[in-house]
MARLUMLO-240331 format. One line per 8 residues: number of its first residue (from 1); their letters; for each residue x, y, z of N, C-alpha, C. Coordinates in Angstrom, 3 decimals, always signed. Example, Ala and Ser with C-alpha at 12.3 -4.5 7.8 and 13.67 -1.06 7.14 Angstrom:
2
1) AS) +13.190 -5.690 +7.800 +12.300 -4.500 +7.800 +13.200 -3.300 +7.800  +12.850 -2.250 +7.080 +13.670 -1.060 +7.140 +12.900 +0.030 +7.870
This chain:
159
1) MFERVLSF) +56.659 +120.300 +142.828 +56.913 +121.504 +143.102 +58.347 +122.342 +142.306  +59.295 +121.093 +142.107 +60.209 +121.596 +141.975 +60.425 +122.491 +140.535  +59.792 +122.110 +139.844 +59.635 +122.702 +138.520 +59.212 +123.490 +138.514  +58.180 +123.751 +139.711 +57.394 +125.484 +139.659 +58.354 +126.387 +139.990  +59.373 +126.097 +141.127 +60.397 +126.787 +141.230 +61.428 +127.266 +140.372  +61.611 +126.415 +139.260 +62.562 +126.713 +138.283 +61.655 +127.043 +137.112  +60.495 +127.286 +137.136 +59.899 +127.667 +136.123 +59.767 +129.410 +136.448  +59.457 +129.617 +137.744 +59.389 +130.913 +138.766 +60.632 +131.873 +138.283
9) LRDLPASA) +61.607 +130.660 +138.310 +63.154 +131.628 +138.891 +63.456 +132.042 +136.980  +62.959 +131.173 +136.335 +63.231 +131.590 +134.754 +62.629 +132.745 +135.061  +61.656 +132.845 +134.969 +60.770 +134.163 +134.318 +61.201 +135.073 +135.394  +61.981 +135.357 +136.944 +62.299 +136.355 +137.351 +62.955 +137.473 +136.168  +62.283 +138.997 +136.417 +63.086 +139.797 +135.498 +64.822 +139.906 +135.991  +65.755 +139.987 +134.983 +67.154 +140.385 +135.556 +67.224 +141.738 +135.779  +68.095 +142.383 +136.426 +67.840 +143.918 +136.838 +68.099 +144.584 +135.659  +67.162 +145.822 +135.590 +67.657 +146.574 +134.558 +68.894 +147.351 +134.781
17) GTQASADD) +69.255 +147.534 +133.556 +70.906 +148.521 +133.553 +71.703 +147.158 +133.697  +73.186 +148.074 +133.691 +74.391 +147.086 +133.627 +74.738 +146.492 +135.500  +74.185 +146.914 +136.405 +74.705 +146.553 +137.206 +73.623 +146.006 +137.911  +73.936 +145.049 +138.519 +73.034 +144.027 +139.269 +73.493 +144.512 +140.959  +71.793 +144.292 +141.322 +71.752 +144.567 +142.684 +71.323 +143.662 +143.614  +71.421 +143.525 +144.904 +70.957 +142.665 +145.721 +69.645 +142.656 +145.817  +68.784 +143.353 +145.296 +67.104 +143.974 +145.057 +66.853 +142.802 +143.600  +67.665 +142.668 +142.785 +67.422 +141.786 +141.720 +67.355 +140.130 +142.239
25) PRIAASAL) +66.171 +139.373 +141.894 +65.916 +138.190 +142.709 +67.276 +136.985 +142.254  +67.593 +137.379 +141.400 +68.419 +136.285 +141.004 +69.567 +136.101 +141.543  +69.911 +137.695 +141.638 +71.526 +137.949 +142.708 +71.081 +137.601 +143.979  +69.873 +137.511 +144.226 +69.866 +137.112 +145.951 +69.709 +135.774 +145.990  +69.210 +134.934 +145.287 +68.918 +133.743 +145.004 +70.714 +133.580 +144.988  +71.292 +133.745 +143.805 +72.438 +133.280 +143.018 +73.671 +133.669 +144.530  +73.171 +134.727 +145.095 +74.003 +134.775 +146.654 +74.079 +133.869 +147.762  +72.798 +133.582 +147.840 +72.406 +132.932 +149.016 +72.709 +131.336 +148.690
33) LYHVMNAD) +72.930 +131.102 +147.316 +73.594 +129.525 +147.593 +74.969 +129.567 +147.222  +75.204 +130.441 +147.300 +76.822 +130.821 +147.418 +77.023 +130.929 +148.797  +76.889 +131.562 +149.423 +76.769 +131.631 +150.505 +76.997 +130.305 +151.517  +75.666 +129.301 +151.289 +75.393 +128.119 +151.471 +76.923 +127.186 +151.249  +77.281 +127.471 +150.163 +78.183 +126.265 +149.828 +79.724 +126.925 +150.576  +80.080 +128.285 +150.680 +80.699 +128.870 +151.284 +80.586 +128.563 +153.228  +79.542 +128.122 +153.590 +79.582 +128.134 +154.777 +80.071 +127.630 +155.807  +81.111 +126.167 +155.505 +81.676 +125.719 +156.216 +83.317 +126.119 +155.981
41) GVRQDVEW) +83.628 +126.794 +155.074 +84.846 +127.526 +155.053 +85.471 +127.110 +154.094  +85.362 +125.631 +153.403 +85.682 +125.354 +152.422 +85.112 +125.067 +150.893  +85.747 +125.387 +150.540 +84.937 +125.668 +148.729 +85.398 +124.395 +147.862  +84.893 +123.085 +147.921 +85.381 +122.296 +146.919 +85.069 +122.264 +145.339  +85.399 +121.792 +144.497 +84.989 +122.091 +143.138 +83.887 +121.570 +142.617  +83.318 +120.515 +143.482 +82.340 +119.659 +143.272 +81.204 +120.712 +143.842  +81.462 +121.225 +145.098 +79.859 +122.022 +145.026 +79.838 +123.663 +144.244  +81.382 +124.035 +143.739 +81.512 +125.479 +142.995 +80.466 +124.328 +141.635
49) ERFKAVLA) +80.890 +123.299 +141.148 +80.418 +122.987 +139.775 +78.464 +122.771 +140.193  +78.507 +122.217 +141.332 +76.840 +122.584 +141.400 +76.087 +123.227 +141.367  +76.774 +124.527 +142.430 +76.207 +126.077 +142.222 +75.855 +126.292 +141.071  +76.708 +126.072 +140.198 +76.680 +126.957 +138.495 +76.026 +125.613 +137.845  +75.818 +124.650 +138.095 +74.380 +123.907 +137.643 +73.240 +124.003 +137.846  +72.702 +124.404 +139.528 +71.735 +124.760 +139.916 +71.194 +126.125 +139.350  +72.545 +127.101 +139.108 +72.316 +128.596 +138.093 +71.643 +128.065 +137.293  +72.612 +127.638 +136.454 +72.500 +127.345 +134.691 +70.623 +126.888 +134.636
57) ESYSISGA) +70.837 +125.836 +135.224 +69.199 +124.672 +135.076 +68.081 +125.680 +135.483  +67.963 +126.538 +136.430 +66.890 +127.069 +137.432 +66.687 +128.351 +136.493  +67.625 +128.898 +135.916 +67.731 +130.126 +135.107 +67.896 +129.627 +133.352  +68.102 +128.715 +133.004 +68.399 +128.701 +131.451 +69.624 +129.683 +131.331  +70.235 +129.223 +131.409 +71.485 +130.335 +131.135 +72.438 +129.274 +131.137  +74.024 +130.122 +130.824 +75.086 +128.993 +130.256 +76.230 +130.179 +129.701  +77.792 +129.579 +129.553 +78.126 +130.441 +129.477 +78.442 +132.057 +129.974  +78.732 +133.070 +129.338 +79.241 +134.323 +129.956 +77.832 +134.700 +130.961
65) ELEALAAA) +76.623 +134.689 +130.638 +75.764 +134.593 +131.264 +75.616 +134.040 +132.765  +76.102 +132.856 +132.704 +76.099 +131.840 +133.811 +77.057 +132.657 +134.784  +77.974 +132.774 +134.030 +79.664 +133.255 +134.840 +79.328 +134.674 +135.196  +78.664 +135.321 +134.678 +78.143 +136.455 +135.224 +77.173 +136.970 +136.621  +76.284 +135.566 +136.398 +75.487 +135.125 +137.848 +75.875 +134.930 +138.587  +76.958 +133.816 +138.537 +77.903 +133.533 +139.623 +78.652 +134.348 +140.452  +79.528 +135.434 +139.480 +80.274 +135.897 +139.828 +79.250 +137.129 +140.644  +78.054 +137.909 +140.040 +77.274 +138.626 +141.414 +77.013 +137.925 +142.216
73) GERADNEA) +76.234 +136.942 +142.677 +76.387 +136.096 +143.905 +77.412 +136.383 +144.292  +78.188 +135.947 +143.995 +79.663 +135.701 +145.247 +79.890 +137.593 +145.550  +80.254 +137.938 +144.533 +80.244 +139.232 +144.926 +78.704 +140.062 +146.092  +77.887 +139.628 +145.938 +77.013 +140.570 +146.785 +76.785 +139.803 +148.050  +77.084 +138.335 +147.963 +77.352 +137.629 +149.490 +78.694 +138.337 +149.888  +79.769 +138.528 +149.388 +81.013 +138.840 +149.978 +80.476 +140.647 +150.588  +79.978 +140.961 +150.078 +79.677 +142.504 +150.282 +78.365 +142.455 +151.511  +77.730 +141.604 +151.682 +76.705 +141.515 +152.577 +76.841 +141.628 +154.072
81) IDLYAFTS) +76.267 +142.107 +154.603 +76.553 +142.326 +156.463 +75.476 +141.139 +157.107  +74.313 +140.782 +156.016 +73.699 +139.657 +156.888 +73.042 +138.347 +155.738  +71.906 +138.294 +155.808 +71.006 +137.591 +155.076 +69.880 +137.851 +154.344  +69.436 +138.698 +155.180 +68.205 +139.229 +155.573 +68.008 +140.057 +154.587  +69.096 +140.773 +153.593 +68.817 +141.452 +152.008 +68.526 +140.543 +150.887  +69.017 +139.637 +151.292 +68.888 +138.291 +150.108 +67.422 +137.806 +150.569  +67.156 +137.252 +151.986 +65.499 +136.651 +152.013 +64.415 +137.348 +151.873  +64.975 +138.703 +152.221 +63.553 +139.510 +152.130 +63.347 +139.576 +150.703
89) VLKRHLDA) +64.192 +139.536 +149.531 +63.724 +139.897 +148.321 +63.128 +138.352 +148.019  +63.404 +137.739 +148.200 +63.445 +135.898 +148.147 +62.018 +135.980 +148.225  +61.602 +135.842 +149.699 +60.301 +135.761 +150.224 +59.113 +137.079 +149.687  +59.345 +138.024 +148.745 +58.889 +139.040 +148.245 +58.106 +138.367 +146.791  +59.362 +137.396 +146.112 +59.043 +137.161 +144.967 +58.655 +135.523 +144.911  +58.733 +135.373 +145.830 +58.366 +133.431 +145.715 +57.638 +133.257 +146.556  +56.462 +132.250 +145.783 +55.393 +132.046 +146.937 +55.883 +130.406 +147.792  +55.150 +130.494 +148.459 +55.483 +128.972 +149.742 +56.178 +128.049 +149.205
97) DARKAFIG) +55.273 +127.475 +148.167 +55.869 +126.379 +147.483 +56.924 +126.989 +146.849  +57.366 +127.832 +146.494 +58.332 +128.107 +145.738 +59.910 +127.945 +146.416  +59.318 +128.449 +147.771 +60.205 +128.725 +149.067 +60.966 +127.486 +149.474  +59.577 +126.954 +149.640 +60.291 +125.503 +150.095 +61.161 +124.454 +148.888  +61.046 +124.978 +147.322 +62.431 +124.177 +146.795 +63.161 +125.004 +146.369  +63.197 +126.473 +146.794 +64.474 +127.163 +147.145 +65.359 +126.301 +147.811  +65.041 +125.854 +149.250 +65.475 +125.339 +150.187 +66.404 +124.086 +149.884  +65.363 +123.391 +148.614 +65.422 +121.779 +148.572 +66.926 +122.330 +147.720
105) LMWEIVYA) +67.662 +123.971 +146.776 +68.013 +123.413 +146.303 +69.229 +123.771 +146.887  +69.090 +124.608 +147.966 +70.064 +124.891 +149.156 +70.659 +123.820 +149.396  +70.352 +122.697 +150.068 +70.229 +121.371 +150.373 +70.846 +121.069 +149.319  +70.773 +120.911 +148.147 +71.635 +120.351 +146.830 +72.975 +120.887 +146.993  +73.140 +121.594 +147.349 +74.931 +122.378 +146.745 +75.047 +121.738 +148.244  +74.430 +121.868 +149.546 +75.313 +121.708 +150.841 +75.657 +120.013 +150.483  +75.142 +119.157 +150.201 +75.423 +117.846 +149.914 +76.419 +117.492 +148.545  +76.393 +118.497 +147.970 +77.340 +118.170 +146.500 +78.610 +117.477 +146.638
113) DGELHELE) +79.707 +117.728 +147.891 +80.268 +116.901 +148.454 +80.009 +116.022 +149.130  +78.747 +115.190 +149.263 +78.453 +114.262 +150.012 +78.682 +114.284 +151.980  +78.618 +115.329 +152.145 +78.747 +115.717 +153.724 +78.101 +117.089 +154.138  +77.617 +116.976 +155.380 +76.550 +118.087 +156.416 +77.440 +118.551 +157.222  +78.053 +119.507 +156.955 +78.580 +120.269 +158.013 +77.626 +121.360 +158.773  +78.067 +121.550 +160.078 +76.703 +121.890 +160.741 +76.550 +123.799 +160.756  +77.753 +124.228 +160.358 +77.863 +125.886 +159.657 +76.717 +125.845 +158.684  +77.034 +124.567 +157.640 +75.946 +124.471 +156.675 +74.434 +123.710 +156.629
121) DNTVWRVA) +74.542 +123.440 +157.595 +72.992 +123.129 +158.500 +72.218 +124.262 +158.934  +73.479 +124.820 +159.762 +72.943 +126.422 +160.577 +72.297 +127.317 +159.452  +73.185 +127.363 +158.266 +72.820 +128.535 +157.402 +71.580 +128.206 +156.693  +70.897 +127.373 +155.844 +70.064 +126.591 +155.425 +68.552 +126.577 +156.519  +68.878 +126.538 +157.955 +68.207 +127.075 +158.993 +67.678 +128.374 +158.937  +68.589 +129.016 +158.922 +68.446 +130.665 +159.238 +67.811 +131.003 +158.034  +68.338 +130.492 +156.943 +67.309 +131.039 +155.318 +66.236 +130.792 +155.497  +65.568 +129.374 +155.746 +64.160 +128.510 +155.820 +63.383 +129.798 +156.803
129) ELIGVERR) +64.074 +129.716 +157.744 +62.957 +130.800 +159.145 +63.194 +132.522 +158.043  +63.639 +132.929 +157.447 +64.054 +133.913 +157.442 +62.799 +134.035 +155.594  +62.721 +133.175 +155.363 +61.779 +133.336 +154.314 +60.367 +132.582 +154.688  +60.218 +131.403 +155.207 +59.086 +131.215 +156.289 +58.536 +130.061 +155.436  +59.994 +129.548 +155.369 +60.061 +127.696 +155.583 +59.603 +127.194 +156.823  +58.863 +126.226 +157.215 +58.455 +125.617 +157.984 +59.768 +124.393 +158.132  +59.777 +124.179 +159.721 +61.196 +122.907 +159.942 +60.579 +121.558 +159.371  +59.407 +121.472 +159.046 +59.434 +119.946 +159.007 +59.442 +119.628 +157.569
137) DRVEARRK) +58.930 +120.832 +156.466 +59.379 +121.159 +154.946 +60.990 +121.003 +154.996  +61.370 +121.695 +155.666 +63.047 +121.891 +155.641 +63.951 +120.799 +155.815  +63.202 +120.094 +156.928 +64.338 +118.751 +157.128 +63.777 +117.752 +156.532  +62.398 +117.838 +155.492 +62.177 +117.031 +154.101 +62.825 +117.160 +153.091  +63.051 +118.561 +152.804 +63.876 +118.697 +151.776 +65.584 +118.570 +152.363  +65.944 +118.196 +153.282 +67.660 +117.955 +153.601 +67.249 +116.659 +153.073  +66.133 +115.377 +153.910 +66.678 +113.677 +153.420 +66.080 +113.788 +151.825  +65.340 +114.647 +151.795 +65.651 +114.626 +149.734 +66.873 +114.336 +149.412
145) AAAHAPGA) +67.484 +115.813 +149.628 +68.829 +116.092 +149.029 +69.668 +114.681 +149.831  +69.840 +114.508 +150.685 +70.836 +114.033 +151.269 +70.893 +111.979 +150.567  +69.599 +111.964 +150.235 +69.053 +110.589 +149.750 +69.595 +110.315 +148.293  +69.807 +111.667 +147.873 +70.609 +111.587 +146.466 +71.889 +111.949 +146.139  +72.879 +111.958 +147.470 +73.978 +112.493 +147.552 +75.127 +111.423 +147.889  +76.072 +111.738 +146.605 +76.509 +110.908 +146.525 +77.676 +110.365 +147.966  +76.909 +109.301 +148.845 +77.858 +108.859 +149.643 +77.443 +109.909 +150.901  +76.443 +110.401 +151.492 +76.186 +111.679 +151.937 +76.125 +110.747 +153.382
153) IGTSSDE) +76.876 +111.103 +154.296 +76.638 +110.663 +155.649 +76.591 +111.967 +156.455  +75.689 +111.651 +157.622 +75.871 +112.601 +158.529 +74.022 +113.615 +158.700  +73.356 +113.446 +159.935 +72.118 +114.473 +159.733 +72.303 +115.892 +160.740  +71.601 +116.230 +161.057 +71.723 +117.321 +161.849 +70.891 +116.894 +163.268  +70.781 +117.631 +164.306 +69.964 +117.469 +165.645 +68.591 +118.160 +165.344  +68.042 +118.472 +164.145 +66.605 +118.729 +163.731 +65.623 +117.566 +164.110  +66.430 +116.541 +163.035 +65.381 +115.386 +163.379 +64.750 +115.003 +164.761
């Protein structure tokens, strides 16, 4: 399933023209991943590196193209008033399995620092609800990410 979402994300079209928009699924995904990374108010280097690694792997990009997508996601998130603008784009472009896998990517970024903060947990919960990922799938994705995290501790009240 993870490979399916990566394949799907790679195939999404980049926005036409030079100005990226939140309607671009790549920008929407980048903005949501950036948002969860900053949900606890602290952006650690390990989280930033995992964010960029997820983008690089998901879209098969590197260098200036990777930096531009990361910057576009950051800018879109900073300018957004809510998550709906991004989640509605992903809900239109991703099938159910790809949406579940996207939640898994969010959990990877959450656990990059080995910790789960309640604001990160809440952010993933809200995104999952908005894109139609059921609770059991969200919790399972969290468990998988936590199991692969370096020294991960902490769970949410979901269990």
